[in-house]
Every structure is written in C-alpha cells, then in structure tokens.
C-alpha positions as CSV (number, residue, x, y, z in Angstrom):
1,M,32.0,59.9,-92.9
2,R,29.1,57.6,-92.8
3,R,28.6,55.2,-95.3
4,L,25.4,55.2,-97.4
5,E,22.9,52.1,-97.4
6,T,20.0,51.3,-99.1
7,E,16.5,51.1,-97.5
8,F,17.0,47.1,-97.9
9,D,20.1,47.2,-96.1
10,R,18.7,49.2,-93.1
11,E,15.6,46.9,-92.9
12,S,17.5,44.0,-92.8
13,R,20.2,45.1,-90.4
14,Q,17.1,46.1,-88.1
15,K,15.6,42.7,-88.5
16,R,18.7,41.1,-87.8
17,N,19.1,43.0,-84.4
18,K,15.7,42.4,-83.4
19,L,15.9,38.7,-84.2
20,I,19.4,38.7,-81.7
21,L,17.6,40.5,-79.2
22,G,14.6,38.4,-79.5
23,I,16.5,35.2,-79.0
24,I,18.7,36.7,-75.9
25,L,15.2,37.9,-74.1
26,I,14.0,34.1,-74.9
27,I,17.2,32.4,-73.3
28,V,17.2,34.9,-70.2
29,M,13.3,34.1,-69.6
30,F,13.9,30.1,-70.0
31,G,17.2,30.5,-67.8
32,S,15.5,32.4,-64.8
33,T,12.9,30.0,-64.9
34,L,14.9,27.1,-64.6
35,G,17.1,29.0,-62.3
36,Y,14.0,29.5,-60.1
37,A,13.0,25.9,-60.4
38,F,16.5,24.5,-59.2
39,S,16.7,27.4,-56.4
40,L,13.6,25.8,-55.0
41,F,15.5,22.0,-54.9
42,G,18.5,23.8,-53.4
43,E,16.7,25.3,-50.3
44,N,16.0,21.8,-49.2
45,S,19.4,21.3,-47.8
46,G,22.2,23.2,-46.7
47,S,24.7,21.0,-48.7
48,G,22.8,21.8,-52.0
49,E,21.7,18.3,-52.2
50,T,18.1,17.1,-52.3
51,P,17.3,14.8,-49.7
52,Q,16.3,11.6,-50.4
53,N,13.1,11.6,-48.1
54,L,11.2,14.9,-47.0
55,N,9.8,13.2,-44.0
56,E,13.5,13.1,-42.5
57,L,15.1,16.3,-40.6
58,H,17.3,18.1,-42.5
59,Y,19.2,21.6,-42.2
60,N,18.8,24.2,-44.8
61,G,21.5,26.7,-43.5
62,Q,19.1,28.6,-41.2
63,S,16.7,26.2,-39.5
64,W,15.7,22.6,-39.3
65,I,13.2,21.4,-41.8
66,V,11.0,18.5,-42.3
67,E,7.8,17.9,-44.2
68,R,4.6,16.4,-42.3
69,D,1.2,16.1,-43.4
70,G,2.0,17.8,-46.6
71,R,3.6,20.9,-44.7
72,I,6.8,22.2,-44.5
73,L,7.7,22.7,-40.8
74,S,10.6,24.7,-39.1
75,F,12.4,24.5,-36.1
76,R,15.3,26.5,-34.7
77,S,17.0,23.7,-32.9
78,G,18.4,20.2,-34.4
79,L,16.7,16.9,-32.8
80,D,20.3,16.0,-31.4
81,E,20.4,19.4,-29.7
82,V,17.5,18.6,-27.7
83,K,17.4,14.8,-27.1
84,D,18.2,15.0,-23.3
85,I,15.0,17.3,-22.6
86,Q,12.6,15.1,-20.9
87,I,9.2,15.5,-22.2
88,P,5.8,14.2,-20.6
89,A,3.7,11.8,-22.6
90,V,2.0,14.1,-25.1
91,S,-0.3,13.4,-28.2
92,L,-1.0,15.1,-31.5
93,S,-4.5,13.9,-31.2
94,D,-5.2,15.8,-27.9
95,Y,-4.8,19.6,-30.1
96,Q,-6.2,18.2,-33.3
97,N,-9.5,20.3,-34.3
98,Q,-9.3,22.2,-31.0
99,P,-8.5,25.7,-30.1
100,L,-4.9,26.1,-28.8
101,Y,-3.8,29.1,-26.7
102,I,-0.2,30.0,-26.3
103,A,1.3,31.9,-23.3
104,S,4.5,33.5,-24.4
105,D,6.4,36.7,-24.0
106,N,8.8,35.5,-26.6
107,D,7.5,36.1,-30.0
108,L,10.0,33.8,-32.0
109,V,8.9,30.9,-29.5
110,M,5.2,31.9,-29.9
111,Q,5.6,32.0,-34.0
112,E,7.5,29.0,-33.8
113,I,4.8,26.6,-32.1
114,A,1.9,28.5,-33.7
115,S,3.5,27.8,-37.1
116,V,3.9,23.9,-36.4
117,M,0.4,23.8,-34.9
118,Q,-1.5,25.6,-37.1
119,G,-2.6,22.7,-39.3
120,Y,-3.5,20.6,-36.6
121,A,-5.2,23.1,-34.1
122,S,-8.7,24.5,-35.3
123,R,-7.2,27.7,-34.5
124,V,-4.0,29.0,-32.5
125,Q,-4.3,32.2,-30.4
126,R,-2.1,34.1,-28.0
127,A,-3.5,34.1,-24.4
128,C,-2.7,34.6,-20.5
129,Y,-2.3,31.9,-18.1
130,L,-4.7,32.7,-15.2
131,S,-4.3,36.6,-15.2
132,C,-2.6,39.4,-17.5
133,N,-2.7,43.0,-17.3
134,D,-3.4,42.9,-21.2
135,S,-7.3,43.0,-21.3
136,E,-7.4,41.9,-25.1
137,L,-5.9,38.7,-24.4
138,P,-8.2,35.7,-23.1
139,E,-7.4,34.4,-19.8
140,K,-6.9,30.6,-19.8
141,D,-6.3,28.0,-17.3
142,C,-5.4,24.5,-17.6
143,S,-9.1,23.4,-18.5
144,S,-8.2,24.5,-21.9
145,N,-5.3,23.4,-24.3
146,L,-2.7,25.9,-23.1
147,I,0.9,26.2,-23.8
148,V,3.1,28.4,-21.7
149,W,6.6,29.2,-22.4
150,K,8.7,30.9,-19.8
151,A,12.7,31.9,-20.6
152,S,14.8,30.0,-18.1
153,E,18.4,28.9,-17.6
154,A,17.5,24.8,-17.3
155,N,15.2,23.4,-20.0
156,A,12.1,21.7,-18.6
157,V,8.6,20.6,-19.8
158,T,5.8,19.7,-17.6
159,K,2.1,18.7,-18.0
160,D,-0.5,19.8,-15.6
161,G,-4.3,18.7,-17.1
162,K,-4.3,20.5,-20.6
163,C,-1.7,22.7,-19.9
164,I,2.0,22.5,-21.0
165,F,4.6,24.4,-19.2
166,I,7.8,24.8,-20.9
167,E,10.8,26.4,-19.1
168,G,14.2,27.3,-21.0
169,D,15.2,28.4,-24.4
170,A,13.6,27.7,-27.9
171,G,14.9,24.5,-27.7
172,A,12.8,23.4,-25.0
173,A,9.8,24.5,-27.3
174,D,11.4,22.4,-30.2
175,A,11.7,19.2,-28.0
176,F,8.3,19.4,-27.1
177,L,7.0,19.7,-30.8
178,Y,9.4,16.9,-31.6
179,R,7.5,14.6,-29.2
180,L,4.2,15.6,-30.3
181,L,4.9,14.9,-33.9
182,G,6.2,11.7,-32.8
183,M,9.8,12.3,-33.9
184,S,11.6,11.8,-30.5
C-alpha cells in the first residue's frame, strides 16, 4: 500500500531530486573538463610526466615528438636509432618559402616528410622524379627542391643539386629531417 503524501511533500521531494541531479551533472561537467585538460598534458610523454622542455625530443608511446617553431612535430624513429646514418650538409633555409616536391611510393614516409616540412616550405606536393606513368603528378628534376625516397635494405641519404635521395626505411627519412632541423 502506498503512503499518502501532501502536495507540499511531493513538491519538496521533486525539488530535492532535481537539486541532487543538478549537482551530479555539474560535477560530471567539471570533471570531464578537468580530465580532458589533464589528458592533454599526459600525451606529452609515454611515462605520464610532462617534459620540462618541449624543445627536447620525447617518446609519447607511439612516436617521437618535439616542439619547434610553435608546432608539434612527430617522427617514427628516435634520434638514437638513426644517429649512424650519414646525412649530407643541408639547411632548412634552402626550403623555406619555396615549393617542395616529394617522390615516394610509401604514403607513410610521404606524410611524415610533408607534415614536418609543411610549416617551412610554401607548399608540399607529391611529384615524380624525371618521368612517371601518372599524368596528374608533375615531373621534377634536380632544379627543383625534390626529396626522392626509395625503399632499400641499407639506409643512405645523398644530395645532387636540389635533390635529396633517401634510400632505406622510414628511419632514413627521419635522420634527414633531424639534420634539417638542426637536431643531429
């Protein structure tokens, strides 16, 4: 049997329930905002510690991250992993505010080079070295800033005119980018 309650009792119970629900929702909203803010700091390192200097290279559990010129740059290989790859003398000023063309069949390598160089070159575009079957891509030679990546067992980076030839795995491309940014 249900207890009879007055109109006043019913309204006060509803007000109390609404107040409790409101407080719970406010706590959830603030908690999720704080949680999101702390998760941004947590992405900076794989150990959960916030690095003291964001200009230093650190591993976030998936890739190597560094902040340069107000941008977060991501690499697949750490500096120690690619330190033995010989890189010719290169300068970032050679690419600043000029178009950069990349000839690579590997989309991951293409995206990594493009994402790092995008803030420095006036534009980054896929191209073919000398000739290609794809009529939509421009054919470029070493008179243009061109990075040519080719898979190989041995890592090597060479320079000919304005061309950079990168052979090997993604680590060879990372070694070139580290040198270009003055990190190695």
